[in-house]
C-alpha positions in Angstrom: 46.5 -38.3 19.1 44.2 -36.6 21.0 40.7 -34.5 19.6 41.8 -31.5 18.5 39.6 -28.2 19.5 40.5 -26.7 16.3 38.3 -26.8 13.1 41.2 -28.1 10.8 39.5 -30.3 8.5 35.8 -29.7 9.0 34.0 -28.3 6.3 32.6 -24.8 7.3 29.0 -26.0 7.1 29.7 -28.2 10.4 31.6 -25.7 11.8 28.8 -23.2 11.4 26.5 -25.7 13.1 28.5 -25.9 16.0 27.6 -22.5 17.3 24.0 -23.3 16.7 22.3 -24.3 19.8 19.9 -27.4 18.9 18.4 -27.2 22.5 17.3 -23.6 22.0 15.6 -24.6 18.7 13.9 -27.3 20.0 13.0 -25.4 22.9 11.6 -22.7 20.4 9.6 -25.1 18.5 8.2 -26.6 21.6 6.6 -22.9 22.7 5.1 -22.2 19.6 4.3 -26.2 18.6 5.9 -26.1 15.5 6.4 -29.6 15.5 3.2 -30.8 16.7 2.0 -33.0 13.3 5.6 -33.3 12.5 7.0 -37.2 11.6 9.9 -36.9 10.2 11.2 -33.2 9.3 12.0 -31.6 12.7 12.2 -27.8 12.8 15.7 -28.3 13.8 16.1 -30.3 10.3 14.2 -27.8 8.3 16.5 -24.8 9.7 19.5 -27.1 8.6 18.2 -28.0 5.4 17.2 -23.8 4.7 20.8 -23.2 6.1 22.3 -25.3 3.8 20.4 -23.8 0.7 21.1 -20.7 1.3 24.9 -21.2 1.8 25.3 -23.2 -1.4 22.7 -20.6 -3.0 20.4 -23.3 -4.5 17.5 -22.2 -6.4 15.2 -25.6 -6.4 14.0 -28.4 -4.2 15.9 -30.9 -6.2 19.2 -29.3 -5.4 18.8 -29.2 -2.4 17.9 -33.1 -2.3 20.8 -33.9 -4.3 23.3 -31.6 -2.1 22.1 -33.0 1.2 22.1 -36.4 -0.3 25.7 -36.4 -1.5 26.9 -34.2 1.7 25.2 -36.9 4.1 
C-alpha cells in the first residue's frame, strides 16, 4: 500500500501544519533575531503551541501543557 497524498486519517491540526512553511518562519526569526537567546522553545515551536491553543480554545497555560503533552 503506497502513501496516499490525501489527508485521510490525519488530525486536522497536522493537516494545517503542512501548509505552514517551517523554513519561512525560521527565516523571519533569523532576520528579526527572535531566537537569539533561546535554548529550547524556538519561534517555530512557539508558533505551533499558540496555534494549538487558538484552535483548542484553551484559556490557561496548564490547559496548553496538558493538551500538548497528550497530543505528543
